[in-house]
Short mmCIF file of the C-alpha atoms (twelve columns), coordinates in Angstrom:
data_MODEL
# 
_entry.id   MODEL 
# 
loop_
_atom_site.group_PDB 
_atom_site.id 
_atom_site.type_symbol 
_atom_site.label_atom_id 
_atom_site.label_alt_id 
_atom_site.label_comp_id 
_atom_site.label_asym_id 
_atom_site.label_seq_id 
_atom_site.Cartn_x 
_atom_site.Cartn_y 
_atom_site.Cartn_z 
_atom_site.pdbx_PDB_model_num 
ATOM 1   C CA . MET A 1   -5.036  52.159  10.607  1 
ATOM 2   C CA . SER A 2   -4.119  48.678  12.092  1 
ATOM 3   C CA . GLU A 3   -1.864  46.013  10.222  1 
ATOM 4   C CA . PRO A 4   -3.254  43.260  8.542   1 
ATOM 5   C CA . TYR A 5   -3.441  39.967  10.118  1 
ATOM 6   C CA . SER A 6   -2.735  36.538  8.600   1 
ATOM 7   C CA . ARG A 7   -3.030  33.119  9.926   1 
ATOM 8   C CA . THR A 8   -0.425  30.619  10.275  1 
ATOM 9   C CA . ALA A 9   -0.600  26.694  9.238   1 
ATOM 10  C CA . LYS A 10  -0.878  25.916  12.906  1 
ATOM 11  C CA . GLY A 11  -4.171  28.534  12.958  1 
ATOM 12  C CA . GLY A 12  -2.735  31.348  14.596  1 
ATOM 13  C CA . LEU A 13  -2.475  35.325  14.453  1 
ATOM 14  C CA . LEU A 14  0.166   37.216  13.090  1 
ATOM 15  C CA . SER A 15  -0.003  40.411  14.443  1 
ATOM 16  C CA . ASN A 16  1.953   42.814  12.041  1 
ATOM 17  C CA . ARG A 17  3.610   42.400  8.790   1 
ATOM 18  C CA . ARG A 18  7.185   42.161  10.108  1 
ATOM 19  C CA . ASP A 19  6.370   39.126  11.808  1 
ATOM 20  C CA . TRP A 20  4.709   38.096  8.392   1 
ATOM 21  C CA . CYS A 21  7.966   38.802  6.884   1 
ATOM 22  C CA . ALA A 22  10.209  36.746  9.490   1 
ATOM 23  C CA . LEU A 23  8.198   33.693  9.050   1 
ATOM 24  C CA . MET A 24  8.744   33.712  5.440   1 
ATOM 25  C CA . LEU A 25  12.078  34.044  5.521   1 
ATOM 26  C CA . VAL A 26  12.453  31.098  7.937   1 
ATOM 27  C CA . ASN A 27  10.454  28.736  5.437   1 
ATOM 28  C CA . ARG A 28  12.550  29.703  3.143   1 
ATOM 29  C CA . ALA A 29  15.906  28.975  4.712   1 
ATOM 30  C CA . ARG A 30  14.368  25.906  5.386   1 
ATOM 31  C CA . LEU A 31  13.605  25.335  1.689   1 
ATOM 32  C CA . VAL A 32  17.528  25.836  0.789   1 
ATOM 33  C CA . MET A 33  18.476  23.740  3.593   1 
ATOM 34  C CA . TRP A 34  16.575  20.862  2.438   1 
ATOM 35  C CA . PHE A 35  17.363  21.472  -0.771  1 
ATOM 36  C CA . ILE A 36  20.924  21.481  -0.063  1 
ATOM 37  C CA . TRP A 37  20.743  18.022  1.891   1 
ATOM 38  C CA . ASP A 38  19.124  16.557  -1.393  1 
ATOM 39  C CA . VAL A 39  22.218  17.509  -3.085  1 
ATOM 40  C CA . ILE A 40  24.439  15.684  -0.508  1 
ATOM 41  C CA . LEU A 41  22.444  12.599  -0.489  1 
ATOM 42  C CA . ALA A 42  22.819  12.450  -4.236  1 
ATOM 43  C CA . LEU A 43  26.559  13.025  -4.491  1 
ATOM 44  C CA . LEU A 44  27.209  10.096  -1.780  1 
ATOM 45  C CA . ALA A 45  24.583  7.776   -3.394  1 
ATOM 46  C CA . PRO A 46  27.590  6.419   -5.761  1 
ATOM 47  C CA . LEU A 47  29.687  6.092   -2.983  1 
ATOM 48  C CA . ARG A 48  26.775  4.329   -1.121  1 
ATOM 49  C CA . THR A 49  26.591  2.096   -3.906  1 
ATOM 50  C CA . LEU A 50  30.360  1.379   -3.780  1 
ATOM 51  C CA . THR A 51  30.677  0.408   -0.556  1 
ATOM 52  C CA . GLY A 52  27.951  -1.866  -0.734  1 
ATOM 53  C CA . SER A 53  26.671  -1.467  2.896   1 
ATOM 54  C CA . PRO A 54  23.616  0.471   2.966   1 
ATOM 55  C CA . GLY A 55  21.852  -1.138  0.259   1 
ATOM 56  C CA . TYR A 56  22.322  -4.523  2.870   1 
ATOM 57  C CA . SER A 57  21.562  -5.717  6.362   1 
ATOM 58  C CA . THR A 58  22.537  -8.618  8.268   1 
ATOM 59  C CA . ILE A 59  20.342  -10.122 10.770  1 
ATOM 60  C CA . THR A 60  20.907  -12.940 13.469  1 
ATOM 61  C CA . LEU A 61  17.816  -15.107 14.200  1 
ATOM 62  C CA . ASP A 62  17.017  -16.840 17.402  1 
ATOM 63  C CA . ASN A 63  18.373  -20.178 16.387  1 
ATOM 64  C CA . GLY A 64  21.522  -18.836 14.901  1 
ATOM 65  C CA . THR A 65  21.029  -18.379 11.613  1 
ATOM 66  C CA . ARG A 66  22.983  -15.345 10.842  1 
ATOM 67  C CA . VAL A 67  21.489  -14.114 6.907   1 
ATOM 68  C CA . ARG A 68  22.050  -11.123 4.929   1 
ATOM 69  C CA . TYR A 69  19.632  -9.563  2.990   1 
ATOM 70  C CA . ARG A 70  18.960  -6.424  0.699   1 
ATOM 71  C CA . THR A 71  17.441  -3.802  2.057   1 
ATOM 72  C CA . ALA A 72  15.059  -3.633  -0.851  1 
ATOM 73  C CA . PRO A 73  12.365  -5.658  -0.668  1 
ATOM 74  C CA . ILE A 74  11.051  -8.237  -3.515  1 
ATOM 75  C CA . ALA A 75  7.411   -8.398  -2.180  1 
ATOM 76  C CA . GLU A 76  5.267   -6.200  0.425   1 
ATOM 77  C CA . GLY A 77  2.152   -6.315  1.997   1 
ATOM 78  C CA . GLY A 78  0.080   -3.564  4.464   1 
ATOM 79  C CA . PHE A 79  2.557   -4.058  7.456   1 
ATOM 80  C CA . SER A 80  5.532   -6.692  5.969   1 
ATOM 81  C CA . PHE A 81  7.987   -6.745  3.424   1 
ATOM 82  C CA . VAL A 82  9.822   -9.822  2.199   1 
ATOM 83  C CA . TYR A 83  13.627  -9.614  1.136   1 
ATOM 84  C CA . ARG A 84  15.773  -12.251 -0.642  1 
ATOM 85  C CA . ALA A 85  18.338  -13.466 2.123   1 
ATOM 86  C CA . THR A 86  21.422  -14.926 2.017   1 
ATOM 87  C CA . ASP A 87  23.067  -17.390 4.864   1 
ATOM 88  C CA . THR A 88  26.503  -16.338 5.826   1 
ATOM 89  C CA . SER A 89  27.756  -19.535 6.489   1 
ATOM 90  C CA . THR A 90  26.536  -22.148 4.038   1 
ATOM 91  C CA . GLY A 91  25.321  -19.529 1.009   1 
ATOM 92  C CA . GLU A 92  21.423  -20.755 0.941   1 
ATOM 93  C CA . GLN A 93  18.895  -18.269 -0.099  1 
ATOM 94  C CA . TYR A 94  16.330  -17.772 1.906   1 
ATOM 95  C CA . ALA A 95  12.739  -15.293 1.790   1 
ATOM 96  C CA . LEU A 96  13.157  -13.167 5.131   1 
ATOM 97  C CA . LYS A 97  9.998   -11.794 6.108   1 
ATOM 98  C CA . LYS A 98  9.625   -8.909  8.179   1 
ATOM 99  C CA . VAL A 99  6.723   -8.083  9.972   1 
ATOM 100 C CA . LEU A 100 6.172   -3.985  11.744  1 
ATOM 101 C CA . CYS A 101 4.687   -4.693  15.251  1 
ATOM 102 C CA . GLN A 102 3.876   -1.333  16.002  1 
ATOM 103 C CA . VAL A 103 0.878   -2.313  18.593  1 
ATOM 104 C CA . ASP A 104 0.206   -5.254  20.531  1 
ATOM 105 C CA . GLU A 105 -2.421  -6.959  17.780  1 
ATOM 106 C CA . GLN A 106 0.302   -7.075  15.353  1 
ATOM 107 C CA . ARG A 107 2.908   -8.622  17.386  1 
ATOM 108 C CA . GLU A 108 0.005   -11.232 18.580  1 
ATOM 109 C CA . LEU A 109 -0.357  -11.741 14.759  1 
ATOM 110 C CA . ALA A 110 3.158   -12.406 14.159  1 
ATOM 111 C CA . VAL A 111 3.247   -14.359 17.203  1 
ATOM 112 C CA . SER A 112 0.468   -16.687 15.991  1 
ATOM 113 C CA . GLU A 113 2.069   -16.791 12.486  1 
ATOM 114 C CA . MET A 114 5.227   -17.964 14.078  1 
ATOM 115 C CA . ARG A 115 3.501   -20.540 16.563  1 
ATOM 116 C CA . SER A 116 1.280   -21.996 13.190  1 
ATOM 117 C CA . HIS A 117 4.554   -22.498 11.154  1 
ATOM 118 C CA . ARG A 118 5.931   -24.130 14.123  1 
ATOM 119 C CA . GLU A 119 3.218   -26.642 14.492  1 
ATOM 120 C CA . PHE A 120 3.678   -28.468 11.882  1 
ATOM 121 C CA . SER A 121 5.965   -30.475 9.264   1 
ATOM 122 C CA . HIS A 122 4.629   -31.403 6.623   1 
ATOM 123 C CA . PRO A 123 6.089   -31.520 2.784   1 
ATOM 124 C CA . ASN A 124 2.917   -29.726 1.497   1 
ATOM 125 C CA . LEU A 125 3.421   -26.945 4.073   1 
ATOM 126 C CA . MET A 126 5.702   -23.839 4.059   1 
ATOM 127 C CA . PRO A 127 8.905   -24.296 6.534   1 
ATOM 128 C CA . LEU A 128 9.708   -22.075 9.105   1 
ATOM 129 C CA . LYS A 129 13.794  -21.839 9.191   1 
ATOM 130 C CA . ASP A 130 13.990  -19.683 11.677  1 
ATOM 131 C CA . TRP A 131 12.347  -16.377 13.306  1 
ATOM 132 C CA . ALA A 132 13.390  -13.542 16.352  1 
ATOM 133 C CA . PHE A 133 11.845  -10.381 17.208  1 
ATOM 134 C CA . VAL A 134 13.839  -7.210  16.574  1 
ATOM 135 C CA . ARG A 135 13.817  -3.240  17.753  1 
ATOM 136 C CA . VAL A 136 14.135  -1.259  14.919  1 
ATOM 137 C CA . PRO A 137 12.837  2.405   14.497  1 
ATOM 138 C CA . GLN A 138 9.156   1.792   13.650  1 
ATOM 139 C CA . GLY A 139 8.998   -0.150  17.787  1 
ATOM 140 C CA . GLU A 140 9.636   -3.379  16.977  1 
ATOM 141 C CA . ALA A 141 9.403   -6.461  14.134  1 
ATOM 142 C CA . ALA A 142 8.957   -9.982  13.477  1 
ATOM 143 C CA . PHE A 143 11.158  -11.355 11.308  1 
ATOM 144 C CA . LEU A 144 10.272  -15.177 9.882   1 
ATOM 145 C CA . LEU A 145 12.748  -17.130 7.485   1 
ATOM 146 C CA . PHE A 146 11.260  -19.458 5.110   1 
ATOM 147 C CA . PRO A 147 12.893  -21.314 1.890   1 
ATOM 148 C CA . PHE A 148 13.497  -19.081 -1.096  1 
ATOM 149 C CA . MET A 149 11.036  -20.435 -3.655  1 
ATOM 150 C CA . ASP A 150 11.819  -19.061 -7.164  1 
ATOM 151 C CA . ARG A 151 8.156   -18.531 -8.282  1 
ATOM 152 C CA . SER A 152 4.585   -18.924 -6.722  1 
ATOM 153 C CA . LEU A 153 1.506   -20.333 -8.435  1 
ATOM 154 C CA . ARG A 154 0.418   -17.340 -9.979  1 
ATOM 155 C CA . ASP A 155 4.012   -17.052 -11.745 1 
ATOM 156 C CA . VAL A 156 3.670   -20.780 -13.379 1 
ATOM 157 C CA . ILE A 157 0.315   -19.529 -14.107 1 
ATOM 158 C CA . ASP A 158 1.405   -16.308 -16.075 1 
ATOM 159 C CA . THR A 159 3.953   -17.933 -18.219 1 
ATOM 160 C CA . ARG A 160 2.255   -20.382 -18.809 1 
ATOM 161 C CA . LEU A 161 -1.487  -19.126 -19.841 1 
ATOM 162 C CA . LEU A 162 -0.939  -15.570 -19.643 1 
ATOM 163 C CA . GLY A 163 2.206   -15.371 -21.746 1 
ATOM 164 C CA . GLY A 164 0.334   -16.881 -24.691 1 
ATOM 165 C CA . GLY A 165 0.965   -20.634 -24.165 1 
ATOM 166 C CA . PRO A 166 -0.981  -23.569 -23.410 1 
ATOM 167 C CA . PRO A 167 -2.784  -23.694 -20.272 1 
ATOM 168 C CA . LEU A 168 -1.484  -26.095 -17.358 1 
ATOM 169 C CA . GLY A 169 -2.271  -29.794 -19.073 1 
ATOM 170 C CA . GLU A 170 -5.062  -31.277 -16.610 1 
ATOM 171 C CA . VAL A 171 -2.875  -33.865 -15.403 1 
ATOM 172 C CA . GLU A 172 -0.249  -31.128 -14.380 1 
ATOM 173 C CA . ALA A 173 -2.765  -29.109 -12.701 1 
ATOM 174 C CA . LEU A 174 -4.297  -31.837 -10.795 1 
ATOM 175 C CA . ALA A 175 -1.084  -32.929 -9.535  1 
ATOM 176 C CA . ILE A 176 -0.644  -29.072 -8.239  1 
ATOM 177 C CA . PHE A 177 -4.116  -28.581 -6.703  1 
ATOM 178 C CA . ALA A 178 -3.525  -32.348 -4.678  1 
ATOM 179 C CA . GLY A 179 -0.466  -31.068 -3.234  1 
ATOM 180 C CA . VAL A 180 -2.555  -28.300 -2.424  1 
ATOM 181 C CA . CYS A 181 -5.051  -29.555 -1.155  1 
ATOM 182 C CA . ARG A 182 -3.033  -31.962 1.217   1 
ATOM 183 C CA . GLY A 183 -1.483  -29.105 2.906   1 
ATOM 184 C CA . VAL A 184 -5.003  -27.554 3.391   1 
ATOM 185 C CA . GLU A 185 -6.031  -31.049 4.822   1 
ATOM 186 C CA . ALA A 186 -3.102  -31.116 7.432   1 
ATOM 187 C CA . LEU A 187 -4.389  -27.625 8.858   1 
ATOM 188 C CA . HIS A 188 -8.058  -28.651 9.089   1 
ATOM 189 C CA . LYS A 189 -6.787  -31.934 10.717  1 
ATOM 190 C CA . HIS A 190 -5.052  -29.562 13.493  1 
ATOM 191 C CA . THR A 191 -6.570  -30.028 17.152  1 
ATOM 192 C CA . PRO A 192 -8.409  -27.645 17.279  1 
ATOM 193 C CA . PRO A 193 -9.038  -27.714 13.384  1 
ATOM 194 C CA . TRP A 194 -7.205  -24.154 11.234  1 
ATOM 195 C CA . ALA A 195 -8.121  -22.629 8.128   1 
ATOM 196 C CA . HIS A 196 -5.742  -20.946 5.662   1 
ATOM 197 C CA . ARG A 197 -8.302  -18.248 5.054   1 
ATOM 198 C CA . ASP A 198 -6.475  -16.920 1.795   1 
ATOM 199 C CA . GLY A 199 -5.898  -19.699 -0.610  1 
ATOM 200 C CA . THR A 200 -4.629  -18.127 -3.761  1 
ATOM 201 C CA . PRO A 201 -2.222  -18.442 -6.406  1 
ATOM 202 C CA . VAL A 202 0.064   -15.967 -5.001  1 
ATOM 203 C CA . LEU A 203 0.753   -16.843 -0.552  1 
ATOM 204 C CA . MET A 204 1.911   -19.696 0.672   1 
ATOM 205 C CA . ASP A 205 2.447   -18.305 4.359   1 
ATOM 206 C CA . PHE A 206 0.377   -18.771 7.245   1 
ATOM 207 C CA . GLY A 207 -0.439  -14.951 8.104   1 
ATOM 208 C CA . SER A 208 -4.157  -15.048 7.595   1 
ATOM 209 C CA . VAL A 209 -4.398  -18.548 9.580   1 
ATOM 210 C CA . ALA A 210 -6.833  -18.555 12.330  1 
ATOM 211 C CA . ALA A 211 -9.584  -20.968 13.941  1 
ATOM 212 C CA . ALA A 212 -11.618 -22.364 11.179  1 
ATOM 213 C CA . GLU A 213 -14.692 -23.408 13.687  1 
ATOM 214 C CA . ARG A 214 -16.633 -20.149 14.661  1 
ATOM 215 C CA . ARG A 215 -19.981 -19.966 15.701  1 
ATOM 216 C CA . VAL A 216 -21.171 -16.218 15.610  1 
ATOM 217 C CA . ARG A 217 -23.574 -14.583 17.861  1 
ATOM 218 C CA . GLY A 218 -25.377 -11.638 17.270  1 
ATOM 219 C CA . ARG A 219 -24.943 -8.976  14.926  1 
ATOM 220 C CA . THR A 220 -21.811 -7.535  16.800  1 
ATOM 221 C CA . GLU A 221 -19.788 -10.953 15.965  1 
ATOM 222 C CA . ALA A 222 -21.376 -10.968 12.147  1 
ATOM 223 C CA . LEU A 223 -19.836 -7.847  11.202  1 
ATOM 224 C CA . ALA A 224 -16.470 -8.789  12.646  1 
ATOM 225 C CA . ALA A 225 -16.200 -11.785 10.939  1 
ATOM 226 C CA . GLN A 226 -17.258 -9.498  7.696   1 
ATOM 227 C CA . ASP A 227 -14.583 -7.345  8.525   1 
ATOM 228 C CA . GLU A 228 -11.879 -10.048 8.974   1 
ATOM 229 C CA . ALA A 229 -12.795 -11.570 5.989   1 
ATOM 230 C CA . ALA A 230 -12.445 -8.365  4.482   1 
ATOM 231 C CA . VAL A 231 -8.614  -8.447  5.779   1 
ATOM 232 C CA . HIS A 232 -7.538  -11.169 5.411   1 
ATOM 233 C CA . SER A 233 -9.346  -12.991 2.817   1 
ATOM 234 C CA . THR A 234 -8.865  -12.160 -0.910  1 
ATOM 235 C CA . MET A 235 -12.177 -10.940 -2.255  1 
ATOM 236 C CA . PRO A 236 -12.136 -13.032 -5.504  1 
ATOM 237 C CA . TYR A 237 -11.250 -16.543 -3.550  1 
ATOM 238 C CA . ARG A 238 -13.551 -15.650 -0.761  1 
ATOM 239 C CA . ALA A 239 -16.370 -17.698 0.292   1 
ATOM 240 C CA . PRO A 240 -19.890 -16.311 -0.361  1 
ATOM 241 C CA . GLU A 241 -21.267 -16.821 3.267   1 
ATOM 242 C CA . LEU A 242 -17.806 -14.025 4.832   1 
ATOM 243 C CA . PHE A 243 -19.357 -11.565 2.434   1 
ATOM 244 C CA . ASP A 244 -22.693 -11.096 4.480   1 
ATOM 245 C CA . VAL A 245 -22.070 -13.446 7.593   1 
ATOM 246 C CA . ALA A 246 -25.660 -14.042 9.095   1 
ATOM 247 C CA . SER A 247 -25.969 -13.382 12.675  1 
ATOM 248 C CA . ASP A 248 -26.133 -17.093 13.779  1 
ATOM 249 C CA . ALA A 249 -23.770 -18.637 11.265  1 
ATOM 250 C CA . CYS A 250 -21.861 -21.559 12.085  1 
ATOM 251 C CA . LEU A 251 -18.126 -20.938 9.808   1 
ATOM 252 C CA . ASP A 252 -15.976 -23.840 9.138   1 
ATOM 253 C CA . GLN A 253 -13.291 -25.402 7.157   1 
ATOM 254 C CA . ARG A 254 -15.272 -25.416 4.307   1 
ATOM 255 C CA . THR A 255 -14.909 -21.731 3.687   1 
ATOM 256 C CA . ASP A 256 -11.053 -22.508 2.598   1 
ATOM 257 C CA . VAL A 257 -12.282 -25.530 -0.080  1 
ATOM 258 C CA . TRP A 258 -14.329 -22.727 -1.549  1 
ATOM 259 C CA . SER A 259 -11.086 -21.128 -1.873  1 
ATOM 260 C CA . LEU A 260 -9.758  -24.307 -3.796  1 
ATOM 261 C CA . GLY A 261 -12.306 -24.268 -6.050  1 
ATOM 262 C CA . CYS A 262 -11.345 -20.736 -7.460  1 
ATOM 263 C CA . LEU A 263 -7.681  -21.809 -7.507  1 
ATOM 264 C CA . LEU A 264 -8.348  -25.075 -9.241  1 
ATOM 265 C CA . TYR A 265 -10.441 -22.479 -12.227 1 
ATOM 266 C CA . ALA A 266 -7.388  -20.329 -11.963 1 
ATOM 267 C CA . LEU A 267 -5.111  -23.221 -12.455 1 
ATOM 268 C CA . ARG A 268 -6.209  -23.798 -15.841 1 
ATOM 269 C CA . TYR A 269 -8.123  -20.297 -16.916 1 
ATOM 270 C CA . GLY A 270 -5.488  -17.856 -15.195 1 
ATOM 271 C CA . PHE A 271 -7.893  -16.350 -12.741 1 
ATOM 272 C CA . SER A 272 -10.801 -17.248 -10.176 1 
ATOM 273 C CA . PRO A 273 -14.002 -17.965 -11.975 1 
ATOM 274 C CA . PHE A 274 -15.218 -14.044 -10.305 1 
ATOM 275 C CA . GLU A 275 -12.620 -11.822 -11.720 1 
ATOM 276 C CA . CYS A 276 -12.667 -12.651 -15.362 1 
ATOM 277 C CA . GLU A 277 -14.703 -13.276 -18.441 1 
ATOM 278 C CA . PHE A 278 -14.169 -15.115 -21.554 1 
ATOM 279 C CA . VAL A 279 -13.725 -12.848 -25.209 1 
ATOM 280 C CA . GLY A 280 -12.841 -15.832 -27.051 1 
ATOM 281 C CA . GLY A 281 -13.052 -19.286 -27.614 1 
ATOM 282 C CA . GLY A 282 -10.738 -20.272 -24.846 1 
ATOM 283 C CA . PRO A 283 -8.221  -18.535 -22.437 1 
ATOM 284 C CA . GLY A 284 -4.984  -17.041 -22.831 1 
ATOM 285 C CA . ALA A 285 -3.086  -13.933 -23.637 1 
ATOM 286 C CA . GLY A 286 -6.213  -12.298 -25.798 1 
ATOM 287 C CA . GLY A 287 -9.288  -14.998 -24.539 1 
ATOM 288 C CA . VAL A 288 -9.567  -13.760 -21.021 1 
ATOM 289 C CA . ARG A 289 -10.351 -10.259 -19.785 1 
ATOM 290 C CA . VAL A 290 -9.800  -9.081  -16.140 1 
ATOM 291 C CA . VAL A 291 -12.948 -7.399  -14.484 1 
ATOM 292 C CA . GLU A 292 -13.745 -6.512  -11.110 1 
ATOM 293 C CA . CYS A 293 -15.507 -9.058  -8.367  1 
ATOM 294 C CA . SER A 294 -17.919 -7.814  -6.557  1 
ATOM 295 C CA . PHE A 295 -20.308 -10.013 -4.155  1 
ATOM 296 C CA . LEU A 296 -22.939 -10.658 -7.006  1 
ATOM 297 C CA . ARG A 297 -20.161 -12.152 -8.996  1 
ATOM 298 C CA . VAL A 298 -19.487 -14.735 -6.388  1 
ATOM 299 C CA . ILE A 299 -23.051 -15.689 -5.871  1 
ATOM 300 C CA . GLY A 300 -23.701 -15.679 -9.537  1 
ATOM 301 C CA . GLN A 301 -23.173 -18.765 -12.283 1 
ATOM 302 C CA . VAL A 302 -19.510 -19.734 -12.775 1 
ATOM 303 C CA . ALA A 303 -18.882 -19.851 -16.589 1 
ATOM 304 C CA . PHE A 304 -16.339 -21.659 -18.726 1 
ATOM 305 C CA . PRO A 305 -14.535 -20.970 -21.745 1 
ATOM 306 C CA . PRO A 306 -17.150 -21.421 -24.593 1 
ATOM 307 C CA . SER A 307 -14.168 -23.711 -26.003 1 
ATOM 308 C CA . ASP A 308 -14.356 -25.750 -22.904 1 
ATOM 309 C CA . VAL A 309 -18.189 -26.992 -23.128 1 
ATOM 310 C CA . ASP A 310 -18.359 -27.690 -26.601 1 
ATOM 311 C CA . GLY A 311 -18.323 -31.153 -26.876 1 
ATOM 312 C CA . GLY A 312 -14.510 -30.989 -25.618 1 
ATOM 313 C CA . GLN A 313 -13.357 -30.133 -28.815 1 
ATOM 314 C CA . ARG A 314 -9.631  -28.740 -29.472 1 
ATOM 315 C CA . ARG A 315 -9.317  -25.351 -28.180 1 
ATOM 316 C CA . ARG A 316 -9.411  -22.830 -31.187 1 
ATOM 317 C CA . GLY A 317 -6.444  -21.355 -32.139 1 
ATOM 318 C CA . GLY A 318 -3.902  -24.042 -31.037 1 
ATOM 319 C CA . GLY A 319 -4.605  -23.402 -27.589 1 
ATOM 320 C CA . GLY A 320 -4.651  -26.700 -25.925 1 
ATOM 321 C CA . GLU A 321 -6.811  -29.834 -24.897 1 
ATOM 322 C CA . ALA A 322 -10.055 -28.841 -23.485 1 
ATOM 323 C CA . ALA A 323 -11.049 -29.673 -19.873 1 
ATOM 324 C CA . SER A 324 -12.411 -32.765 -19.695 1 
ATOM 325 C CA . PRO A 325 -16.149 -32.933 -18.025 1 
ATOM 326 C CA . GLY A 326 -14.629 -34.638 -14.809 1 
ATOM 327 C CA . PHE A 327 -12.680 -31.888 -14.219 1 
ATOM 328 C CA . ARG A 328 -15.584 -28.982 -14.272 1 
ATOM 329 C CA . GLU A 329 -17.363 -31.453 -12.107 1 
ATOM 330 C CA . LEU A 330 -14.766 -31.294 -9.602  1 
ATOM 331 C CA . VAL A 331 -14.599 -27.074 -9.752  1 
ATOM 332 C CA . MET A 332 -18.278 -26.742 -8.986  1 
ATOM 333 C CA . PHE A 333 -18.086 -29.499 -6.357  1 
ATOM 334 C CA . ALA A 334 -16.126 -27.084 -4.480  1 
ATOM 335 C CA . LEU A 335 -17.405 -24.099 -5.558  1 
ATOM 336 C CA . GLN A 336 -21.676 -25.148 -3.939  1 
ATOM 337 C CA . GLN A 337 -23.086 -21.690 -2.413  1 
ATOM 338 C CA . ASP A 338 -24.527 -23.806 0.145   1 
ATOM 339 C CA . PRO A 339 -21.950 -24.488 3.177   1 
ATOM 340 C CA . LEU A 340 -23.499 -26.858 4.599   1 
ATOM 341 C CA . LYS A 341 -23.862 -28.837 1.147   1 
ATOM 342 C CA . ARG A 342 -19.971 -27.675 0.464   1 
ATOM 343 C CA . PRO A 343 -17.629 -30.552 0.705   1 
ATOM 344 C CA . PHE A 344 -14.677 -31.086 3.265   1 
ATOM 345 C CA . VAL A 345 -11.071 -31.082 2.092   1 
ATOM 346 C CA . GLY A 346 -10.552 -34.576 2.261   1 
ATOM 347 C CA . GLN A 347 -13.432 -35.132 -0.015  1 
ATOM 348 C CA . VAL A 348 -12.539 -32.766 -2.394  1 
ATOM 349 C CA . LEU A 349 -8.796  -34.648 -2.300  1 
ATOM 350 C CA . GLU A 350 -10.328 -37.856 -3.328  1 
ATOM 351 C CA . ARG A 351 -11.820 -36.640 -6.493  1 
ATOM 352 C CA . THR A 352 -8.803  -35.346 -7.852  1 
ATOM 353 C CA . LEU A 353 -6.601  -38.101 -7.060  1 
ATOM 354 C CA . ALA A 354 -9.286  -40.379 -8.765  1 
ATOM 355 C CA . LEU A 355 -9.777  -37.973 -12.012 1 
ATOM 356 C CA . ALA A 356 -6.036  -37.718 -11.733 1 
ATOM 357 C CA . GLY A 357 -5.810  -41.536 -12.050 1 
ATOM 358 C CA . VAL A 358 -4.298  -42.071 -8.975  1 
ATOM 359 C CA . GLU A 359 -5.701  -45.537 -7.231  1 
ATOM 360 C CA . SER A 360 -4.141  -44.868 -3.741  1 
ATOM 361 C CA . ARG A 361 -4.032  -41.936 -1.382  1 
ATOM 362 C CA . PRO A 362 -0.404  -41.139 -0.450  1 
ATOM 363 C CA . ASP A 363 0.897   -39.502 2.041   1 
ATOM 364 C CA . HIS A 364 1.458   -36.340 0.821   1 
ATOM 365 C CA . VAL A 365 1.857   -35.208 -3.013  1 
ATOM 366 C CA . SER A 366 4.750   -33.731 -4.870  1 
ATOM 367 C CA . ILE A 367 4.631   -30.627 -6.221  1 
ATOM 368 C CA . ASP A 368 7.179   -30.242 -9.278  1 
ATOM 369 C CA . MET A 369 7.067   -26.204 -9.636  1 
ATOM 370 C CA . THR A 370 10.076  -26.604 -12.380 1 
ATOM 371 C CA . ARG A 371 8.359   -28.852 -14.409 1 
ATOM 372 C CA . ALA A 372 5.282   -27.317 -13.852 1 
ATOM 373 C CA . GLY A 373 6.479   -23.964 -15.374 1 
# 
């Protein structure tokens, strides 16, 4: 009687029981070796912590800035990581962004992000302090050095609103919003115009920046534009024309204006209007519920808290003053479904300053994040 056959993991055949037993012994030996290696690593962990070197790394960038950073990231995306870094000479704190460049397209995107930051010196745009391309085990990585910010707009919103406190006051929200509009306007005034494409309370860098004006010719280009939007534009802040791009669409800077309208709404109510519902009289820890964003929501009606549309009365439960009709009108001014009827950012900024009571338009708008929180 012939010996039984059994398949290996790679699909081959073992011709007899002896070969099968030998394979089992090899696999068990590997398991034992892996276990011993894990034990060794566990025993060495306290020593690595005491010496401090394995948890940190040092890098010198192209302009000579030398920083030391902890290798545990404070934030990360698909192919990027952000570390808290310290200048070894001055002790100044920075945010060090590492972008893995495993293919040419990723490297081109990193170069584009560097170039975008270096094009501007504007008080309402994040400056790039230094940069470098470095060989890493994964291939190559781009390192970008930015000023370290203790918190983002998302953190301010969470602290003030979702933590149970009152929302940002209307004047505070308008001041922050005007600063963001001023920075976006600088991008739009570039030659050629640029669009940020991902204006949310979280992001501050230019990883999503691209040419603002785009003429779509045919279904293939339309699908490509949709795919890019899905990658670079957060869904609850994405303009409706980017969900189903027409074969003859003319996209421009006003996709950013839609995102700005969502951002202004989030400054007062915690979230984009297309990812939340109100279950009480107004926003707050128990008054807002996060829901799944969809294209149907984006093309639907924008809802405001009942306490904001009941004649401007004070929010029930001590939740702060209701937003003024002018504030709600400003949100809707930016959130016009038809991109051809949607205003440009300069028009939104003018209305914002008028609502805030600013008579003349400054060259820039300061954002005091410490007071906002």
